[in-house]
PQR file of N, CA, C, O and H, with PARSE charges and radii, in Angstrom:
ATOM      1  N   MET A   1      52.573  57.604 142.676 -0.4000 1.5000
ATOM      2  CA  MET A   1      51.741  58.525 141.921 -0.0000 2.0000
ATOM      3  C   MET A   1      52.240  59.953 142.151  0.5500 1.7000
ATOM      4  O   MET A   1      52.421  60.385 143.289 -0.5500 1.4000
ATOM      5  N   THR A   2      52.450  60.652 141.084 -0.4000 1.5000
ATOM      6  CA  THR A   2      52.927  62.022 141.157 -0.0000 2.0000
ATOM      7  C   THR A   2      51.770  62.978 140.903  0.5500 1.7000
ATOM      8  O   THR A   2      51.014  62.814 139.945 -0.5500 1.4000
ATOM      9  H   THR A   2      52.303  60.301 140.160  0.4000 1.0000
ATOM     10  N   THR A   3      51.643  63.971 141.766 -0.4000 1.5000
ATOM     11  CA  THR A   3      50.619  64.992 141.538 -0.0000 2.0000
ATOM     12  C   THR A   3      51.307  66.291 141.149  0.5500 1.7000
ATOM     13  O   THR A   3      52.377  66.627 141.656 -0.5500 1.4000
ATOM     14  H   THR A   3      52.258  64.104 142.543  0.4000 1.0000
ATOM     15  N   THR A   4      50.683  66.994 140.257 -0.4000 1.5000
ATOM     16  CA  THR A   4      51.225  68.267 139.800 -0.0000 2.0000
ATOM     17  C   THR A   4      50.599  69.382 140.621  0.5500 1.7000
ATOM     18  O   THR A   4      49.376  69.468 140.738 -0.5500 1.4000
ATOM     19  H   THR A   4      49.814  66.721 139.844  0.4000 1.0000
ATOM     20  N   ARG A   5      51.431  70.225 141.181 -0.4000 1.5000
ATOM     21  CA  ARG A   5      50.943  71.362 141.949 -0.0000 2.0000
ATOM     22  C   ARG A   5      50.787  72.550 141.025  0.5500 1.7000
ATOM     23  O   ARG A   5      51.637  72.789 140.167 -0.5500 1.4000
ATOM     24  H   ARG A   5      52.424  70.155 141.086  0.4000 1.0000
ATOM     25  N   PRO A   6      49.713  73.294 141.190 -0.5600 1.5000
ATOM     26  CA  PRO A   6      49.542  74.481 140.342  0.2800 2.0000
ATOM     27  C   PRO A   6      50.554  75.555 140.734  0.5500 1.7000
ATOM     28  O   PRO A   6      51.029  75.600 141.869 -0.5500 1.4000
ATOM     29  N   SER A   7      50.865  76.397 139.794 -0.4000 1.5000
ATOM     30  CA  SER A   7      51.741  77.529 140.084 -0.0000 2.0000
ATOM     31  C   SER A   7      50.990  78.504 140.987  0.5500 1.7000
ATOM     32  O   SER A   7      49.767  78.440 141.108 -0.5500 1.4000
ATOM     33  H   SER A   7      50.479  76.361 138.872  0.4000 1.0000
ATOM     34  N   TYR A   8      51.735  79.398 141.612 -0.4000 1.5000
ATOM     35  CA  TYR A   8      51.080  80.426 142.423 -0.0000 2.0000
ATOM     36  C   TYR A   8      50.105  81.231 141.578  0.5500 1.7000
ATOM     37  O   TYR A   8      48.991  81.510 142.020 -0.5500 1.4000
ATOM     38  H   TYR A   8      52.729  79.450 141.514  0.4000 1.0000
ATOM     39  N   ARG A   9      50.505  81.605 140.375 -0.4000 1.5000
ATOM     40  CA  ARG A   9      49.643  82.390 139.487 -0.0000 2.0000
ATOM     41  C   ARG A   9      48.363  81.628 139.196  0.5500 1.7000
ATOM     42  O   ARG A   9      47.273  82.197 139.258 -0.5500 1.4000
ATOM     43  H   ARG A   9      51.410  81.378 140.016  0.4000 1.0000
ATOM     44  N   GLN A  10      48.484  80.343 138.877 -0.4000 1.5000
ATOM     45  CA  GLN A  10      47.294  79.554 138.566 -0.0000 2.0000
ATOM     46  C   GLN A  10      46.398  79.426 139.795  0.5500 1.7000
ATOM     47  O   GLN A  10      45.174  79.461 139.670 -0.5500 1.4000
ATOM     48  H   GLN A  10      49.369  79.880 138.826  0.4000 1.0000
ATOM     49  N   ALA A  11      46.985  79.279 140.965 -0.4000 1.5000
ATOM     50  CA  ALA A  11      46.195  79.185 142.198 -0.0000 2.0000
ATOM     51  C   ALA A  11      45.433  80.486 142.462  0.5500 1.7000
ATOM     52  O   ALA A  11      44.269  80.456 142.862 -0.5500 1.4000
ATOM     53  H   ALA A  11      47.979  79.251 141.066  0.4000 1.0000
ATOM     54  N   ILE A  12      46.089  81.622 142.239 -0.4000 1.5000
ATOM     55  CA  ILE A  12      45.434  82.927 142.412 -0.0000 2.0000
ATOM     56  C   ILE A  12      44.312  83.084 141.387  0.5500 1.7000
ATOM     57  O   ILE A  12      43.202  83.487 141.734 -0.5500 1.4000
ATOM     58  H   ILE A  12      47.035  81.646 141.914  0.4000 1.0000
ATOM     59  N   ASN A  13      44.601  82.768 140.139 -0.4000 1.5000
ATOM     60  CA  ASN A  13      43.584  82.867 139.090 -0.0000 2.0000
ATOM     61  C   ASN A  13      42.365  82.021 139.444  0.5500 1.7000
ATOM     62  O   ASN A  13      41.229  82.483 139.344 -0.5500 1.4000
ATOM     63  H   ASN A  13      45.504  82.441 139.857  0.4000 1.0000
ATOM     64  N   ASP A  14      42.612  80.775 139.861 -0.4000 1.5000
ATOM     65  CA  ASP A  14      41.513  79.872 140.195 -0.0000 2.0000
ATOM     66  C   ASP A  14      40.686  80.403 141.359  0.5500 1.7000
ATOM     67  O   ASP A  14      39.456  80.352 141.325 -0.5500 1.4000
ATOM     68  H   ASP A  14      43.535  80.399 139.943  0.4000 1.0000
ATOM     69  N   MET A  15      41.358  80.912 142.388 -0.4000 1.5000
ATOM     70  CA  MET A  15      40.646  81.428 143.554 -0.0000 2.0000
ATOM     71  C   MET A  15      39.775  82.627 143.186  0.5500 1.7000
ATOM     72  O   MET A  15      38.607  82.698 143.566 -0.5500 1.4000
ATOM     73  H   MET A  15      42.357  80.953 142.416  0.4000 1.0000
ATOM     74  N   CYS A  16      40.358  83.567 142.442 -0.4000 1.5000
ATOM     75  CA  CYS A  16      39.599  84.757 142.044 -0.0000 2.0000
ATOM     76  C   CYS A  16      38.422  84.392 141.144  0.5500 1.7000
ATOM     77  O   CYS A  16      37.332  84.945 141.292 -0.5500 1.4000
ATOM     78  H   CYS A  16      41.307  83.509 142.133  0.4000 1.0000
ATOM     79  N   GLU A  17      38.632  83.478 140.227 -0.4000 1.5000
ATOM     80  CA  GLU A  17      37.542  83.076 139.335 -0.0000 2.0000
ATOM     81  C   GLU A  17      36.421  82.425 140.136  0.5500 1.7000
ATOM     82  O   GLU A  17      35.250  82.734 139.913 -0.5500 1.4000
ATOM     83  H   GLU A  17      39.517  83.029 140.106  0.4000 1.0000
ATOM     84  N   ARG A  18      36.753  81.535 141.062 -0.4000 1.5000
ATOM     85  CA  ARG A  18      35.723  80.883 141.889 -0.0000 2.0000
ATOM     86  C   ARG A  18      34.980  81.901 142.753  0.5500 1.7000
ATOM     87  O   ARG A  18      33.777  81.768 142.980 -0.5500 1.4000
ATOM     88  H   ARG A  18      37.704  81.284 141.243  0.4000 1.0000
ATOM     89  N   CYS A  19      35.691  82.905 143.226 -0.4000 1.5000
ATOM     90  CA  CYS A  19      35.101  83.882 144.140 -0.0000 2.0000
ATOM     91  C   CYS A  19      34.164  84.857 143.419  0.5500 1.7000
ATOM     92  O   CYS A  19      33.100  85.189 143.941 -0.5500 1.4000
ATOM     93  H   CYS A  19      36.668  83.013 143.041  0.4000 1.0000
ATOM     94  N   VAL A  20      34.546  85.313 142.238 -0.4000 1.5000
ATOM     95  CA  VAL A  20      33.860  86.443 141.605 -0.0000 2.0000
ATOM     96  C   VAL A  20      33.039  86.081 140.374  0.5500 1.7000
ATOM     97  O   VAL A  20      31.974  86.658 140.156 -0.5500 1.4000
ATOM     98  H   VAL A  20      35.410  85.044 141.814  0.4000 1.0000
ATOM     99  N   TYR A  21      33.509  85.150 139.576 -0.4000 1.5000
ATOM    100  CA  TYR A  21      32.910  84.939 138.253 -0.0000 2.0000
ATOM    101  C   TYR A  21      31.485  84.404 138.321  0.5500 1.7000
ATOM    102  O   TYR A  21      31.194  83.445 139.034 -0.5500 1.4000
ATOM    103  H   TYR A  21      34.374  84.682 139.753  0.4000 1.0000
ATOM    104  N   ASP A  22      30.615  85.043 137.567 -0.4000 1.5000
ATOM    105  CA  ASP A  22      29.234  84.595 137.387 -0.0000 2.0000
ATOM    106  C   ASP A  22      29.000  84.474 135.885  0.5500 1.7000
ATOM    107  O   ASP A  22      28.925  85.490 135.194 -0.5500 1.4000
ATOM    108  H   ASP A  22      30.852  85.822 136.987  0.4000 1.0000
ATOM    109  N   PRO A  23      28.883  83.252 135.365 -0.5600 1.5000
ATOM    110  CA  PRO A  23      28.732  83.082 133.915  0.2800 2.0000
ATOM    111  C   PRO A  23      27.464  83.726 133.359  0.5500 1.7000
ATOM    112  O   PRO A  23      27.367  83.939 132.150 -0.5500 1.4000
ATOM    113  N   ARG A  24      26.491  84.041 134.216 -0.4000 1.5000
ATOM    114  CA  ARG A  24      25.259  84.686 133.754 -0.0000 2.0000
ATOM    115  C   ARG A  24      25.398  86.203 133.691  0.5500 1.7000
ATOM    116  O   ARG A  24      24.551  86.880 133.108 -0.5500 1.4000
ATOM    117  H   ARG A  24      26.570  83.868 135.198  0.4000 1.0000
ATOM    118  N   ALA A  25      26.459  86.739 134.285 -0.4000 1.5000
ATOM    119  CA  ALA A  25      26.677  88.188 134.304 -0.0000 2.0000
ATOM    120  C   ALA A  25      27.452  88.620 133.055  0.5500 1.7000
ATOM    121  O   ALA A  25      27.982  87.792 132.315 -0.5500 1.4000
ATOM    122  H   ALA A  25      27.147  86.189 134.758  0.4000 1.0000
ATOM    123  N   ARG A  26      27.501  89.918 132.847 -0.4000 1.5000
ATOM    124  CA  ARG A  26      28.209  90.473 131.694 -0.0000 2.0000
ATOM    125  C   ARG A  26      29.714  90.371 131.883  0.5500 1.7000
ATOM    126  O   ARG A  26      30.217  90.442 133.004 -0.5500 1.4000
ATOM    127  H   ARG A  26      27.071  90.590 133.448  0.4000 1.0000
ATOM    128  N   GLY A  27      30.421  90.205 130.786 -0.4000 1.5000
ATOM    129  CA  GLY A  27      31.883  90.186 130.787 -0.0000 2.0000
ATOM    130  C   GLY A  27      32.452  88.813 131.064  0.5500 1.7000
ATOM    131  O   GLY A  27      31.791  87.933 131.617 -0.5500 1.4000
ATOM    132  H   GLY A  27      30.013  90.148 129.874  0.4000 1.0000
ATOM    133  N   GLY A  28      33.697  88.659 130.661 -0.4000 1.5000
ATOM    134  CA  GLY A  28      34.412  87.413 130.923 -0.0000 2.0000
ATOM    135  C   GLY A  28      34.900  87.372 132.363  0.5500 1.7000
ATOM    136  O   GLY A  28      34.752  88.347 133.100 -0.5500 1.4000
ATOM    137  H   GLY A  28      34.234  89.374 130.212  0.4000 1.0000
ATOM    138  N   TRP A  29      35.477  86.253 132.763 -0.4000 1.5000
ATOM    139  CA  TRP A  29      35.875  86.130 134.168 -0.0000 2.0000
ATOM    140  C   TRP A  29      36.957  87.122 134.543  0.5500 1.7000
ATOM    141  O   TRP A  29      36.943  87.643 135.657 -0.5500 1.4000
ATOM    142  H   TRP A  29      35.597  85.461 132.165  0.4000 1.0000
ATOM    143  N   ARG A  30      37.899  87.401 133.645 -0.4000 1.5000
ATOM    144  CA  ARG A  30      38.953  88.372 133.979 -0.0000 2.0000
ATOM    145  C   ARG A  30      38.385  89.779 134.109  0.5500 1.7000
ATOM    146  O   ARG A  30      38.819  90.545 134.970 -0.5500 1.4000
ATOM    147  H   ARG A  30      37.910  86.977 132.739  0.4000 1.0000
ATOM    148  N   GLU A  31      37.428  90.122 133.273 -0.4000 1.5000
ATOM    149  CA  GLU A  31      36.788  91.435 133.392 -0.0000 2.0000
ATOM    150  C   GLU A  31      36.028  91.543 134.713  0.5500 1.7000
ATOM    151  O   GLU A  31      36.090  92.572 135.386 -0.5500 1.4000
ATOM    152  H   GLU A  31      37.075  89.500 132.574  0.4000 1.0000
ATOM    153  N   GLN A  32      35.320  90.495 135.077 -0.4000 1.5000
ATOM    154  CA  GLN A  32      34.588  90.513 136.339 -0.0000 2.0000
ATOM    155  C   GLN A  32      35.551  90.587 137.527  0.5500 1.7000
ATOM    156  O   GLN A  32      35.276  91.283 138.504 -0.5500 1.4000
ATOM    157  H   GLN A  32      35.270  89.659 134.530  0.4000 1.0000
ATOM    158  N   VAL A  33      36.673  89.876 137.447 -0.4000 1.5000
ATOM    159  CA  VAL A  33      37.659  89.929 138.531 -0.0000 2.0000
ATOM    160  C   VAL A  33      38.311  91.304 138.581  0.5500 1.7000
ATOM    161  O   VAL A  33      38.592  91.808 139.669 -0.5500 1.4000
ATOM    162  H   VAL A  33      36.897  89.310 136.653  0.4000 1.0000
ATOM    163  N   ALA A  34      38.560  91.925 137.424 -0.4000 1.5000
ATOM    164  CA  ALA A  34      39.122  93.281 137.410 -0.0000 2.0000
ATOM    165  C   ALA A  34      38.178  94.236 138.123  0.5500 1.7000
ATOM    166  O   ALA A  34      38.622  95.180 138.776 -0.5500 1.4000
ATOM    167  H   ALA A  34      38.332  91.515 136.540  0.4000 1.0000
ATOM    168  N   ASP A  35      36.878  93.995 138.002 -0.4000 1.5000
ATOM    169  CA  ASP A  35      35.857  94.841 138.616 -0.0000 2.0000
ATOM    170  C   ASP A  35      35.635  94.513 140.093  0.5500 1.7000
ATOM    171  O   ASP A  35      34.811  95.153 140.747 -0.5500 1.4000
ATOM    172  H   ASP A  35      36.516  93.228 137.472  0.4000 1.0000
ATOM    173  N   CYS A  36      36.343  93.544 140.616 -0.4000 1.5000
ATOM    174  CA  CYS A  36      36.185  93.121 142.012 -0.0000 2.0000
ATOM    175  C   CYS A  36      36.377  94.307 142.958  0.5500 1.7000
ATOM    176  O   CYS A  36      37.317  95.089 142.820 -0.5500 1.4000
ATOM    177  H   CYS A  36      37.012  93.025 140.084  0.4000 1.0000
ATOM    178  N   GLY A  37      35.471  94.418 143.912 -0.4000 1.5000
ATOM    179  CA  GLY A  37      35.546  95.507 144.891 -0.0000 2.0000
ATOM    180  C   GLY A  37      36.084  95.062 146.233  0.5500 1.7000
ATOM    181  O   GLY A  37      36.034  95.820 147.201 -0.5500 1.4000
ATOM    182  H   GLY A  37      34.707  93.783 144.025  0.4000 1.0000
ATOM    183  N   GLY A  38      36.597  93.845 146.309 -0.4000 1.5000
ATOM    184  CA  GLY A  38      37.065  93.300 147.581 -0.0000 2.0000
ATOM    185  C   GLY A  38      38.454  93.785 147.961  0.5500 1.7000
ATOM    186  O   GLY A  38      39.396  92.995 148.033 -0.5500 1.4000
ATOM    187  H   GLY A  38      36.638  93.229 145.523  0.4000 1.0000
ATOM    188  N   ILE A  39      38.580  95.089 148.205 -0.4000 1.5000
ATOM    189  CA  ILE A  39      39.907  95.655 148.467 -0.0000 2.0000
ATOM    190  C   ILE A  39      40.551  95.114 149.736  0.5500 1.7000
ATOM    191  O   ILE A  39      41.760  95.265 149.912 -0.5500 1.4000
ATOM    192  H   ILE A  39      37.815  95.731 148.147  0.4000 1.0000
ATOM    193  N   SER A  40      39.788  94.492 150.623 -0.4000 1.5000
ATOM    194  CA  SER A  40      40.388  93.906 151.819 -0.0000 2.0000
ATOM    195  C   SER A  40      40.902  92.487 151.561  0.5500 1.7000
ATOM    196  O   SER A  40      41.531  91.894 152.437 -0.5500 1.4000
ATOM    197  H   SER A  40      38.806  94.369 150.480  0.4000 1.0000
ATOM    198  N   CYS A  41      40.648  91.948 150.393 -0.4000 1.5000
ATOM    199  CA  CYS A  41      41.130  90.614 150.033 -0.0000 2.0000
ATOM    200  C   CYS A  41      42.650  90.638 149.892  0.5500 1.7000
ATOM    201  O   CYS A  41      43.186  91.546 149.256 -0.5500 1.4000
ATOM    202  H   CYS A  41      40.137  92.430 149.681  0.4000 1.0000
ATOM    203  N   PRO A  42      43.355  89.667 150.466 -0.5600 1.5000
ATOM    204  CA  PRO A  42      44.813  89.658 150.336  0.2800 2.0000
ATOM    205  C   PRO A  42      45.299  89.439 148.903  0.5500 1.7000
ATOM    206  O   PRO A  42      46.469  89.681 148.606 -0.5500 1.4000
ATOM    207  N   LEU A  43      44.422  88.985 148.021 -0.4000 1.5000
ATOM    208  CA  LEU A  43      44.804  88.767 146.619 -0.0000 2.0000
ATOM    209  C   LEU A  43      44.442  89.940 145.713  0.5500 1.7000
ATOM    210  O   LEU A  43      44.715  89.905 144.513 -0.5500 1.4000
ATOM    211  H   LEU A  43      43.472  88.788 148.262  0.4000 1.0000
ATOM    212  N   TYR A  44      43.833  90.970 146.275 -0.4000 1.5000
ATOM    213  CA  TYR A  44      43.318  92.078 145.465 -0.0000 2.0000
ATOM    214  C   TYR A  44      44.385  92.693 144.558  0.5500 1.7000
ATOM    215  O   TYR A  44      44.128  92.927 143.377 -0.5500 1.4000
ATOM    216  H   TYR A  44      43.611  90.999 147.249  0.4000 1.0000
ATOM    217  N   ASP A  45      45.556  92.953 145.088 -0.4000 1.5000
ATOM    218  CA  ASP A  45      46.598  93.617 144.298 -0.0000 2.0000
ATOM    219  C   ASP A  45      47.259  92.708 143.266  0.5500 1.7000
ATOM    220  O   ASP A  45      47.986  93.188 142.396 -0.5500 1.4000
ATOM    221  H   ASP A  45      45.765  92.764 146.047  0.4000 1.0000
ATOM    222  N   VAL A  46      47.017  91.414 143.353 -0.4000 1.5000
ATOM    223  CA  VAL A  46      47.612  90.485 142.383 -0.0000 2.0000
ATOM    224  C   VAL A  46      46.543  89.737 141.598  0.5500 1.7000
ATOM    225  O   VAL A  46      46.838  88.747 140.928 -0.5500 1.4000
ATOM    226  H   VAL A  46      46.426  91.025 144.060  0.4000 1.0000
ATOM    227  N   ARG A  47      45.281  90.215 141.681 -0.4000 1.5000
ATOM    228  CA  ARG A  47      44.185  89.554 140.984 -0.0000 2.0000
ATOM    229  C   ARG A  47      44.413  89.578 139.479  0.5500 1.7000
ATOM    230  O   ARG A  47      45.032  90.506 138.960 -0.5500 1.4000
ATOM    231  H   ARG A  47      45.041  91.019 142.225  0.4000 1.0000
ATOM    232  N   PRO A  48      43.924  88.578 138.784 -0.5600 1.5000
ATOM    233  CA  PRO A  48      44.080  88.562 137.325  0.2800 2.0000
ATOM    234  C   PRO A  48      43.146  89.577 136.681  0.5500 1.7000
ATOM    235  O   PRO A  48      41.982  89.695 137.062 -0.5500 1.4000
ATOM    236  N   VAL A  49      43.655  90.288 135.728 -0.4000 1.5000
ATOM    237  CA  VAL A  49      42.872  91.269 134.990 -0.0000 2.0000
ATOM    238  C   VAL A  49      43.145  91.056 133.499  0.5500 1.7000
ATOM    239  O   VAL A  49      44.131  90.409 133.145 -0.5500 1.4000
ATOM    240  H   VAL A  49      44.601  90.192 135.419  0.4000 1.0000
ATOM    241  N   PRO A  50      42.292  91.587 132.621 -0.5600 1.5000
ATOM    242  CA  PRO A  50      42.591  91.486 131.189  0.2800 2.0000
ATOM    243  C   PRO A  50      43.970  92.074 130.881  0.5500 1.7000
ATOM    244  O   PRO A  50      44.408  93.025 131.530 -0.5500 1.4000
ATOM    245  N   ARG A  51      44.628  91.515 129.913 -0.4000 1.5000
ATOM    246  CA  ARG A  51      45.998  91.937 129.576 -0.0000 2.0000
ATOM    247  C   ARG A  51      46.122  93.445 129.346  0.5500 1.7000
ATOM    248  O   ARG A  51      47.127  94.050 129.720 -0.5500 1.4000
ATOM    249  H   ARG A  51      44.272  90.743 129.386  0.4000 1.0000
ATOM    250  N   ASP A  52      45.117  94.043 128.739 -0.4000 1.5000
ATOM    251  CA  ASP A  52      45.211  95.475 128.460 -0.0000 2.0000
ATOM    252  C   ASP A  52      45.005  96.338 129.702  0.5500 1.7000
ATOM    253  O   ASP A  52      45.089  97.564 129.621 -0.5500 1.4000
ATOM    254  H   ASP A  52      44.300  93.552 128.435  0.4000 1.0000
ATOM    255  N   CYS A  53      44.733  95.708 130.862 -0.4000 1.5000
ATOM    256  CA  CYS A  53      44.582  96.455 132.120 -0.0000 2.0000
ATOM    257  C   CYS A  53      45.863  96.444 132.953  0.5500 1.7000
ATOM    258  O   CYS A  53      45.893  96.968 134.066 -0.5500 1.4000
ATOM    259  H   CYS A  53      44.664  94.713 130.928  0.4000 1.0000
ATOM    260  N   ALA A  54      46.910  95.849 132.409 -0.4000 1.5000
ATOM    261  CA  ALA A  54      48.175  95.786 133.147 -0.0000 2.0000
ATOM    262  C   ALA A  54      49.275  96.455 132.324  0.5500 1.7000
ATOM    263  O   ALA A  54      49.337  96.315 131.103 -0.5500 1.4000
ATOM    264  H   ALA A  54      46.885  95.424 131.505  0.4000 1.0000
ATOM    265  N   THR A  55      50.129  97.177 133.021 -0.4000 1.5000
ATOM    266  CA  THR A  55      51.271  97.827 132.395 -0.0000 2.0000
ATOM    267  C   THR A  55      52.508  97.459 133.195  0.5500 1.7000
ATOM    268  O   THR A  55      52.583  97.723 134.395 -0.5500 1.4000
ATOM    269  H   THR A  55      50.078  97.291 134.013  0.4000 1.0000
ATOM    270  N   ASP A  56      53.472  96.851 132.528 -0.4000 1.5000
ATOM    271  CA  ASP A  56      54.711  96.418 133.188 -0.0000 2.0000
ATOM    272  C   ASP A  56      54.432  95.549 134.412  0.5500 1.7000
ATOM    273  O   ASP A  56      55.118  95.656 135.429 -0.5500 1.4000
ATOM    274  H   ASP A  56      53.410  96.637 131.553  0.4000 1.0000
ATOM    275  N   GLY A  57      53.412  94.681 134.304 -0.4000 1.5000
ATOM    276  CA  GLY A  57      53.092  93.764 135.385 -0.0000 2.0000
ATOM    277  C   GLY A  57      52.280  94.359 136.522  0.5500 1.7000
ATOM    278  O   GLY A  57      51.969  93.661 137.487 -0.5500 1.4000
ATOM    279  H   GLY A  57      52.854  94.594 133.478  0.4000 1.0000
ATOM    280  N   LEU A  58      51.932  95.630 136.427 -0.4000 1.5000
ATOM    281  CA  LEU A  58      51.150  96.290 137.471 -0.0000 2.0000
ATOM    282  C   LEU A  58      49.760  96.625 136.944  0.5500 1.7000
ATOM    283  O   LEU A  58      49.595  96.975 135.776 -0.5500 1.4000
ATOM    284  H   LEU A  58      52.184  96.197 135.643  0.4000 1.0000
ATOM    285  N   ILE A  59      48.770  96.516 137.814 -0.4000 1.5000
ATOM    286  CA  ILE A  59      47.395  96.821 137.419 -0.0000 2.0000
ATOM    287  C   ILE A  59      47.244  98.322 137.219  0.5500 1.7000
ATOM    288  O   ILE A  59      47.581  99.111 138.102 -0.5500 1.4000
ATOM    289  H   ILE A  59      48.904  96.232 138.763  0.4000 1.0000
ATOM    290  N   ASP A  60      46.737  98.711 136.058 -0.4000 1.5000
ATOM    291  CA  ASP A  60      46.517 100.114 135.715 -0.0000 2.0000
ATOM    292  C   ASP A  60      45.075 100.472 136.102  0.5500 1.7000
ATOM    293  O   ASP A  60      44.125 100.058 135.438 -0.5500 1.4000
ATOM    294  H   ASP A  60      46.463  98.070 135.341  0.4000 1.0000
ATOM    295  N   ASP A  61      44.927 101.236 137.169 -0.4000 1.5000
ATOM    296  CA  ASP A  61      43.600 101.570 137.694 -0.0000 2.0000
ATOM    297  C   ASP A  61      42.720 102.286 136.678  0.5500 1.7000
ATOM    298  O   ASP A  61      41.506 102.085 136.669 -0.5500 1.4000
ATOM    299  H   ASP A  61      45.699 101.573 137.709  0.4000 1.0000
ATOM    300  N   ALA A  62      43.303 103.109 135.832 -0.4000 1.5000
ATOM    301  CA  ALA A  62      42.516 103.823 134.825 -0.0000 2.0000
ATOM    302  C   ALA A  62      41.928 102.841 133.812  0.5500 1.7000
ATOM    303  O   ALA A  62      40.783 103.000 133.388 -0.5500 1.4000
ATOM    304  H   ALA A  62      44.290 103.272 135.839  0.4000 1.0000
ATOM    305  N   LYS A  63      42.688 101.852 133.431 -0.4000 1.5000
ATOM    306  CA  LYS A  63      42.188 100.862 132.472 -0.0000 2.0000
ATOM    307  C   LYS A  63      41.151  99.946 133.120  0.5500 1.7000
ATOM    308  O   LYS A  63      40.197  99.528 132.464 -0.5500 1.4000
ATOM    309  H   LYS A  63      43.618 101.723 133.775  0.4000 1.0000
ATOM    310  N   VAL A  64      41.333  99.634 134.403 -0.4000 1.5000
ATOM    311  CA  VAL A  64      40.327  98.852 135.123 -0.0000 2.0000
ATOM    312  C   VAL A  64      39.026  99.653 135.206  0.5500 1.7000
ATOM    313  O   VAL A  64      37.941  99.083 135.088 -0.5500 1.4000
ATOM    314  H   VAL A  64      42.107  99.973 134.936  0.4000 1.0000
ATOM    315  N   ALA A  65      39.126 100.955 135.406 -0.4000 1.5000
ATOM    316  CA  ALA A  65      37.935 101.816 135.453 -0.0000 2.0000
ATOM    317  C   ALA A  65      37.190 101.759 134.114  0.5500 1.7000
ATOM    318  O   ALA A  65      35.960 101.791 134.087 -0.5500 1.4000
ATOM    319  H   ALA A  65      40.007 101.418 135.501  0.4000 1.0000
ATOM    320  N   GLU A  66      37.933 101.673 133.009 -0.4000 1.5000
ATOM    321  CA  GLU A  66      37.298 101.544 131.692 -0.0000 2.0000
ATOM    322  C   GLU A  66      36.513 100.238 131.607  0.5500 1.7000
ATOM    323  O   GLU A  66      35.405 100.213 131.073 -0.5500 1.4000
ATOM    324  H   GLU A  66      38.933 101.647 133.032  0.4000 1.0000
ATOM    325  N   VAL A  67      37.087  99.152 132.132 -0.4000 1.5000
ATOM    326  CA  VAL A  67      36.397  97.856 132.143 -0.0000 2.0000
ATOM    327  C   VAL A  67      35.121  97.968 132.974  0.5500 1.7000
ATOM    328  O   VAL A  67      34.074  97.464 132.569 -0.5500 1.4000
ATOM    329  H   VAL A  67      37.988  99.172 132.566  0.4000 1.0000
ATOM    330  N   ARG A  68      35.201  98.624 134.131 -0.4000 1.5000
ATOM    331  CA  ARG A  68      34.008  98.809 134.980 -0.0000 2.0000
ATOM    332  C   ARG A  68      32.909  99.551 134.223  0.5500 1.7000
ATOM    333  O   ARG A  68      31.744  99.155 134.248 -0.5500 1.4000
ATOM    334  H   ARG A  68      36.053  99.033 134.460  0.4000 1.0000
ATOM    335  N   ARG A  69      33.301 100.637 133.550 -0.4000 1.5000
ATOM    336  CA  ARG A  69      32.313 101.409 132.783 -0.0000 2.0000
ATOM    337  C   ARG A  69      31.681 100.556 131.683  0.5500 1.7000
ATOM    338  O   ARG A  69      30.473 100.616 131.457 -0.5500 1.4000
ATOM    339  H   ARG A  69      34.247 100.959 133.529  0.4000 1.0000
ATOM    340  N   LYS A  70      32.507  99.764 131.007 -0.4000 1.5000
ATOM    341  CA  LYS A  70      32.016  98.894 129.945 -0.0000 2.0000
ATOM    342  C   LYS A  70      31.002  97.895 130.510  0.5500 1.7000
ATOM    343  O   LYS A  70      29.942  97.693 129.917 -0.5500 1.4000
ATOM    344  H   LYS A  70      33.488  99.715 131.191  0.4000 1.0000
ATOM    345  N   LEU A  71      31.316  97.273 131.645 -0.4000 1.5000
ATOM    346  CA  LEU A  71      30.393  96.310 132.249 -0.0000 2.0000
ATOM    347  C   LEU A  71      29.101  96.999 132.693  0.5500 1.7000
ATOM    348  O   LEU A  71      28.014  96.445 132.528 -0.5500 1.4000
ATOM    349  H   LEU A  71      32.177  97.437 132.126  0.4000 1.0000
ATOM    350  N   GLN A  72      29.217  98.188 133.247 -0.4000 1.5000
ATOM    351  CA  GLN A  72      28.023  98.920 133.696 -0.0000 2.0000
ATOM    352  C   GLN A  72      27.138  99.298 132.508  0.5500 1.7000
ATOM    353  O   GLN A  72      25.915  99.181 132.579 -0.5500 1.4000
ATOM    354  H   GLN A  72      30.100  98.638 133.381  0.4000 1.0000
ATOM    355  N   ARG A  73      27.760  99.753 131.411 -0.4000 1.5000
ATOM    356  CA  ARG A  73      26.983 100.104 130.222 -0.0000 2.0000
ATOM    357  C   ARG A  73      26.269  98.895 129.663  0.5500 1.7000
ATOM    358  O   ARG A  73      25.096  98.979 129.299 -0.5500 1.4000
ATOM    359  H   ARG A  73      28.754  99.849 131.352  0.4000 1.0000
ATOM    360  N   SER A  74      26.969  97.760 129.590 -0.4000 1.5000
ATOM    361  CA  SER A  74      26.346  96.581 129.014 -0.0000 2.0000
ATOM    362  C   SER A  74      25.228  96.038 129.913  0.5500 1.7000
ATOM    363  O   SER A  74      24.256  95.468 129.418 -0.5500 1.4000
ATOM    364  H   SER A  74      27.922  97.693 129.887  0.4000 1.0000
ATOM    365  N   THR A  75      25.368  96.215 131.235 -0.4000 1.5000
ATOM    366  CA  THR A  75      24.320  95.784 132.166 -0.0000 2.0000
ATOM    367  C   THR A  75      23.112  96.710 132.051  0.5500 1.7000
ATOM    368  O   THR A  75      21.970  96.251 132.080 -0.5500 1.4000
ATOM    369  H   THR A  75      26.158  96.678 131.637  0.4000 1.0000
ATOM    370  N   ALA A  76      23.362  98.007 131.922 -0.4000 1.5000
ATOM    371  CA  ALA A  76      22.277  98.987 131.811 -0.0000 2.0000
ATOM    372  C   ALA A  76      21.506  98.795 130.500  0.5500 1.7000
ATOM    373  O   ALA A  76      20.300  99.032 130.450 -0.5500 1.4000
ATOM    374  H   ALA A  76      24.290  98.380 131.899  0.4000 1.0000
ATOM    375  N   ALA A  77      22.195  98.371 129.454 -0.4000 1.5000
ATOM    376  CA  ALA A  77      21.563  98.190 128.154 -0.0000 2.0000
ATOM    377  C   ALA A  77      20.728  96.916 128.093  0.5500 1.7000
ATOM    378  O   ALA A  77      19.871  96.775 127.221 -0.5500 1.4000
ATOM    379  H   ALA A  77      23.176  98.178 129.495  0.4000 1.0000
ATOM    380  N   ALA A  78      20.973  95.994 129.010 -0.4000 1.5000
ATOM    381  CA  ALA A  78      20.265  94.699 128.988 -0.0000 2.0000
ATOM    382  C   ALA A  78      18.847  94.795 129.497  0.5500 1.7000
ATOM    383  O   ALA A  78      18.135  93.792 129.536 -0.5500 1.4000
ATOM    384  H   ALA A  78      21.670  96.109 129.719  0.4000 1.0000
TER
END
């Protein structure tokens, strides 16, 4: 029997989604992970974020801040 191992990227995505995502909260799982405040997490710098929050493979902090503001506005409006 052969088992397929997930890629490193898929393993990171899965871990971050399990750690942060709340389906009852605002935003998709990538938006919620982008908003993650766990800066001491060893995966923080490689966490999955929405495509428009990355530039040349690096997380763009200004774009992540926009996602945070969007989530805060939508939570405040609820």
